[in-house]
C-alpha atoms as one frame of an Amber mdcrd trajectory, in Angstrom:
protein
  15.649   2.854 -35.322  15.612   6.590 -34.681  14.327   8.379 -32.087  13.829
  12.174 -31.014  11.838  13.835 -28.108   9.800  17.134 -27.570   8.647  18.019
 -24.156   4.952  19.172 -24.787   4.373  20.279 -20.966   6.534  19.618 -17.595
   4.447  15.966 -17.466   3.785  15.126 -21.116   6.621  14.530 -24.149   6.138
  13.265 -28.144   8.293  10.963 -29.259   9.006  10.775 -32.783  10.024   7.360
 -33.819  11.574   6.211 -36.938  11.844   2.455 -38.076  13.693   1.491 -41.260
  11.861  -1.747 -42.722  14.609  -4.045 -42.325  14.032  -3.745 -38.732  10.226
  -4.664 -39.138  11.005  -8.066 -41.196  10.546 -10.087 -37.729   7.069  -8.252
 -37.096   5.836  -9.101 -40.709   6.642 -12.491 -40.585   4.758 -12.744 -37.296
   1.884 -11.160 -38.846   1.912 -13.557 -41.561   1.661 -16.411 -39.151  -0.777
 -14.916 -37.201  -3.218 -14.075 -40.051  -2.426 -17.276 -41.818  -3.598 -19.588
 -38.641  -6.851 -17.946 -39.268  -7.143 -18.377 -42.871  -8.857 -21.472 -44.540
  -7.966 -22.281 -47.987  -8.687 -25.500 -49.553  -5.353 -27.749 -50.407  -3.457
 -25.952 -47.462  -3.411 -26.539 -44.464  -3.540 -23.950 -41.408  -0.676 -22.103
 -40.689   1.019 -23.360 -44.159  -0.748 -20.998 -46.455   2.180 -19.413 -48.433
   2.341 -15.688 -47.907   1.562 -14.557 -51.846  -1.758 -17.029 -50.977  -2.516
 -14.500 -47.705  -1.790 -11.608 -49.820  -4.303 -12.627 -52.798  -7.132 -13.744
 -49.963  -6.798 -11.148 -47.017  -4.865  -8.556 -48.482  -1.156  -7.739 -47.502
  -2.657  -4.426 -45.861  -4.145  -6.726 -43.488  -0.634  -8.210 -42.806   0.752
  -4.994 -42.643  -1.527  -3.260 -39.973  -1.082  -6.492 -37.455   2.792  -6.019
 -38.199   2.363  -2.417 -36.955   0.201  -3.309 -34.580   2.828  -5.753 -33.011
   5.883  -3.112 -33.718   5.006  -0.185 -32.509   4.831  -1.191 -28.938   7.982
  -2.610 -28.925   9.923   0.145 -30.804   7.636   2.697 -28.402   9.309   1.134
 -25.191  12.898   1.096 -26.774  12.544   4.816 -27.825  11.487   5.981 -24.192
  14.380   4.073 -22.833  16.888   5.144 -25.483  15.329   8.779 -23.922  15.495
   8.139 -20.444  11.518   8.550 -20.147  10.064   7.716 -17.101   6.361   7.338
 -18.825   3.202   7.275 -16.790  -0.128   5.683 -17.936  -0.939   4.799 -21.401
   0.538   6.245 -24.646  -1.547   7.912 -27.509  -0.239   7.064 -30.995  -0.408
  10.389 -32.728   0.805   9.693 -36.319   1.694   6.467 -38.389   3.482   6.715
 -41.598   4.329   3.793 -43.349   5.696   2.923 -46.928   5.709  -0.462 -47.447
   9.336  -1.988 -48.215  10.778   1.284 -46.695   9.831   2.561 -43.355   7.302
   2.691 -40.667   7.472   6.124 -38.888   5.411   7.029 -35.930   4.643   9.361
 -33.338   3.807   8.732 -29.732   2.019  11.305 -26.901   3.009  10.255 -23.111
   2.573  11.349 -20.065   6.045  11.584 -17.767   7.146  11.962 -14.471   8.417
  15.255 -13.923  12.058  16.475 -13.383  11.900  17.329  -9.687  15.050  19.729
  -8.329  15.210  18.543  -5.019  16.871  20.715  -2.066  20.329  20.309  -0.870
  19.358  17.999   2.381  22.003  18.591   4.444  20.425  22.246   4.732  17.179
  20.949   6.263  16.442  21.333   9.659  13.524  19.205  11.340  11.914  19.445
  15.068  10.427  16.495  16.548   9.231  16.188  19.958  11.332  15.254  22.648
  11.698  11.446  24.217   9.908  11.629  27.306   8.620   8.501  29.206   6.788
   9.381  32.302   5.690   7.988  35.289   2.054   7.353  33.793   3.806   5.531
  30.977   6.075   2.787  32.917   2.352   2.541  35.322   0.323   1.630  32.185
   2.923  -1.158  30.997   2.734  -2.571  34.258  -0.873  -2.330  34.767  -1.112
  -4.313  31.232   1.305  -7.136  32.540  -0.465  -7.482  36.001  -3.794  -8.009
  33.854  -2.004 -10.782  32.107  -1.536 -12.702  35.711  -5.022 -11.192  36.863
  -8.017 -13.618  37.782 -11.397 -13.024  36.859 -14.004 -13.461  39.720 -17.828
 -13.501  38.774 -19.853 -10.995  40.699 -23.501 -10.113  41.125 -23.550  -6.696
  39.891 -24.493  -4.992  36.695 -21.538  -4.787  33.953 -19.693  -1.411  33.541
 -16.348  -1.246  31.356 -13.390  -3.093  32.065 -15.571  -6.277  33.109 -15.390
  -9.287  31.213 -19.243 -11.142  30.242 -19.887 -14.026  29.254 -22.880 -13.779
  26.304 -24.783 -15.446  23.591 -25.537 -13.461  20.779 -28.442 -13.775  17.690
 -28.458 -11.235  14.557 -31.513 -10.672  12.665 -32.783  -9.134   9.572 -36.790
  -8.101   9.415 -37.306 -10.704  12.302 -35.380 -13.580  10.466 -32.098 -14.986
  12.173 -29.084 -14.109   9.684 -26.886 -17.237   8.183 -24.089 -17.917  10.745
 -25.540 -15.072  12.738 -25.698 -17.050  16.304 -22.764 -17.487  18.776 -22.638
 -18.548  22.226 -20.646 -18.507  25.414 -18.639 -15.403  23.959 -15.993 -14.168
  26.720 -16.000  -9.960  25.884 -14.534  -7.603  27.575 -16.844  -4.566  28.124
 -15.399  -1.149  26.366 -13.142  -3.026  24.468 -14.856  -2.096  21.388 -13.606
  -4.984  19.522 -16.503  -6.872  18.305 -19.850  -5.196  17.012 -20.633  -1.304
  16.644 -22.892  -0.362  19.598 -22.422  -3.636  21.891 -20.541  -1.645  24.684
 -22.941   0.677  25.209 -25.789  -2.041  25.373 -23.922  -3.982  27.519 -22.969
  -1.374  30.099 -25.365  -1.584  33.235 -26.909  -5.187  32.007 -26.622  -8.407
  34.823 -26.285 -11.765  34.784 -29.999 -13.213  33.411 -30.635  -9.944  31.451
 -31.725  -9.927  27.774 -31.552  -6.589  25.339 -31.802  -6.078  21.913 -29.937
  -3.000  19.859 -29.113  -2.036  16.438 -26.000  -2.160  14.639 -24.306  -2.868
  10.976 -23.726  -6.558  10.475 -20.678  -7.359   8.920 -20.698  -9.418   5.521
 -24.325  -7.833   4.672 -24.571  -6.253   1.871 -24.044  -2.220   1.547 -23.501
  -2.476   5.541 -26.893  -3.668   6.124 -28.006  -3.193   9.704 -30.058  -5.727
  11.925 -31.128  -6.365  15.324 -28.617  -8.055  17.444 -30.237 -10.123  20.536
 -28.095 -10.379  23.733 -28.555 -12.788  26.618 -25.789 -11.665  29.284 -25.337
 -14.896  31.098 -22.339 -13.762  33.624 -20.296 -10.756  34.655 -16.750 -11.261
  36.028 -14.188  -8.720  37.482 -10.849  -8.511  36.738  -8.392  -8.702  40.159
  -5.151  -7.502  39.850  -2.141  -9.383  41.512  -0.596  -7.254  44.412   2.415
  -5.234  42.781   5.658  -6.288  44.717   8.765  -7.759  43.984   7.244 -11.220
  44.346   5.013 -10.209  41.482   8.541  -9.055  39.645   9.988 -12.337  40.091
   6.767 -14.021  38.618   5.786 -12.160  35.730   9.614 -10.897  34.760  13.582
 -11.893  34.640  13.946  -9.369  37.434  13.957  -9.719  41.336  12.234  -6.497
  42.046   9.668  -3.819  41.094  12.320  -0.821  40.658  14.493  -3.253  38.433
  11.152  -3.770  36.299  10.256  -0.318  36.209  13.962   0.364  35.026  13.680
  -1.933  32.046  10.303  -0.711  30.850  11.858   3.023  30.977  14.494   1.438
  28.881  12.331  -0.425  26.352   9.744   2.504  26.335  12.878   4.978  25.423
  13.498   3.009  22.642  10.235   3.134  21.079   9.549   6.848  21.480  12.902
   7.352  19.787  11.532   5.244  16.826   8.500   7.352  16.957  11.036  10.550
  16.595  12.441   8.799  13.193   9.096   8.240  12.308   7.787  11.826  12.752
  10.995  13.173  11.088  10.348  11.338   8.286   6.686  12.162   8.194   7.489
  16.033   8.400  10.099  16.121   6.020   7.948  14.510   3.420   5.449  17.221
   4.336   8.070  20.022   4.156   9.138  18.859   0.504   5.653  18.238  -0.983
   4.744  21.910   0.442   8.344  23.378  -0.924   8.639  21.671  -4.085   6.867
  22.695  -7.381   5.734  18.851  -8.505   3.428  19.309 -11.566   0.725  16.127
 -11.927  -1.021  15.341 -15.418  -4.284  16.491 -15.187  -5.850  13.835 -17.418
  -4.232  11.212 -15.288  -6.201  12.866 -12.300  -9.514  12.684 -14.100  -9.403
   9.467 -14.883  -8.858   8.206 -11.387 -11.056  10.246 -10.067 -13.699   8.923
 -12.734 -12.763   5.630 -11.542 -13.147   6.191  -7.870 -16.516   8.304  -8.437
 -17.700   5.907 -10.595 -17.290   2.632  -8.065 -19.292   4.549  -5.602 -21.638
   5.579  -7.748 -21.112   9.497  -6.772 -20.360  10.979 -10.601 -22.217  14.123
  -9.960 -21.208  14.793  -6.771 -19.318  17.845  -7.130 -17.877  18.530  -3.503
 -16.906  14.606  -3.554 -15.497  14.955  -6.710 -13.665  18.346  -5.301 -12.182
  15.918  -2.422 -10.896  12.894  -4.586  -9.391  15.133  -7.018  -7.167  16.915
  -3.898  -6.710  13.000  -2.497  -5.508  11.724  -6.012  -3.121  14.564  -6.727
  -1.512  14.336  -3.591  -0.976  10.941  -3.966   0.557  11.084  -7.085   2.259
  14.223  -6.282   3.807  11.921  -3.449   4.709   9.056  -5.556   6.637  11.446
  -7.973   8.674  12.862  -4.960   9.953   9.419  -3.950  10.809   8.176  -7.339
  12.882  11.378  -7.810  14.789  10.520  -4.386  15.177   7.152  -5.736  16.644
   8.213  -8.657  18.948  11.040  -7.222  19.803   8.509  -4.250  20.558   5.504
  -7.428  18.933   3.120  -4.511  18.713  -0.711  -5.091  17.313  -3.257  -3.218
  18.670  -6.592  -2.832  17.126  -9.712  -2.082  18.159  -9.530   1.817  16.361
  -6.497   2.474  13.126  -7.409   0.261  13.034 -11.016   2.202  13.413  -9.058
   5.788  10.732  -6.725   4.715   8.494 -10.145   3.874   9.042 -11.327   7.010
   7.772  -8.256   8.854   4.539  -8.095   6.942   3.866 -11.604   7.140   4.313
 -11.753  10.998   1.837  -8.795  10.745  -0.525 -10.621   8.665  -0.193 -13.929
  10.726   1.105 -15.841   7.728   4.352 -17.629   6.827   6.481 -15.653   4.614
   6.470 -18.241   1.924   2.633 -17.809   1.949   2.401 -14.136   2.095   5.060
 -14.004  -1.291   2.557 -16.631  -2.894  -0.148 -14.227  -2.256   1.594 -11.133
  -3.371   2.568 -12.864  -6.497  -0.991 -14.383  -7.078  -2.423 -10.500  -6.536
   0.876  -9.283  -8.876   1.888  -6.878  -6.212   5.659  -8.259  -6.082   6.861
  -4.973  -7.899   4.671  -2.680  -5.755   6.385  -4.297  -2.579   9.881  -3.886
  -4.258   8.999   0.310  -4.976   8.330   0.506  -1.596  11.142  -1.094  -0.196
  13.375   0.708  -2.583  11.154   4.364  -1.295  11.701   3.449   2.321  15.622
   3.292   1.746  16.183   6.138  -0.434  14.211   8.149   2.248  16.147   6.651
   5.030  19.470   8.008   3.426  18.437  11.272   2.965  17.053  11.250   6.603
  20.380  10.435   7.407  21.732  14.168   6.116  19.000  16.416   7.198  19.270
  18.122  10.804  17.153  16.600  13.458  16.305  18.600  16.734  14.103  17.854
  19.360  12.201  20.327  21.278  14.748  21.115  23.563  17.365  21.812  20.683
  19.086  18.313  21.183  20.247  16.891  18.271  18.792  13.237  17.287  20.811
  10.858  15.328  18.677   8.935  12.909  21.510   7.283  11.046  20.175   3.985
  12.699  17.018   4.035  10.553  19.203   4.009   7.400  19.098   0.351   6.437
  22.483  -1.363   6.138  23.975  -2.569   2.799  24.061  -6.276   1.780  27.206
  -6.132  -0.820  26.969  -9.649  -1.621  23.210 -10.296  -2.031  21.671  -9.916
  -5.773  19.870  -6.643  -6.487  16.022  -6.800  -7.441  14.991  -5.238 -10.364
């Protein structure tokens, strides 16, 4: 096989592929087997019909057409690999020239990832926020700790934000109770906004024994259907926080004094805010690269994705929304091209240890075991997507280590710790 590449635009190429007939033999044989398995000829078992008989009954051209369909995909993939083409989307076969027992020539046009000229990262400077831990930050952390050790006392007054209430809820649509729409003896913190839209507003001002009905969207109903929610408030409880003294510090932590506890919170928050500096630097770097670099995007792929999105929403004729989605799709594809260019330039690969660490972190976020989480990803066909995500994160951490990051006060911020450590003995994940 021989192939040549013609660049039609920064995001589209044409591959001309020439295949000698000798390399088509296995495809012709496979085509005869497939056609023969579907042909019934008296005196011959299915799959055992001679090729000459198939030519006579079905026609050799039908076999050749089947063989070409098999062959084009494989030789196209080989030609793309040979020319180092990173394809995007589905190819279009532009022309086919087949001469029996001689050759198969065909041309394919396909969208490709554009060549992106990346800057010298050592010359880039990014400014991030200072690491500042205020007394208010520490007080909030300590109040959260005190809340865990607080006690709930029943009070005879109207509910207010921050109170805990015991309630019964019943959901109805057009007066009929929703299937599974009744729940009793629910403990809920007023103002937490963790259950049903408009529930907090309805509860404020209610007292034990009061009932109220309000309207809200119901989870699990088609098209976000709204319904009426009946509330029965059974009790109002006020949280009483323990006194903040050294005795509390000993009870709630490994420290003997409040001063030591506050010092520990200061250190912990400082570490968190330093990590936030790294995340901010990453986001600002990506934002700068996208703004500074000319990264073309294939218009036909954008149009296809936009149409799929709008069709799913039933808003094909909404010109304003189309423009909004078009911008979002272009930005997303542009980001993908940028990340893939960085991965290629940095020659980044991920190994099984790095992938496993990522799966463990993500499984914890979803409350699942790592093996179960990996199985769910496998079922959804998202393993390759996860590998790409880990690879891109590693590549971005690599270039972050080379840029200059200063805080607002002009102090240099070291981000080398963000770069994942190599695990040379682990096999690479393709």
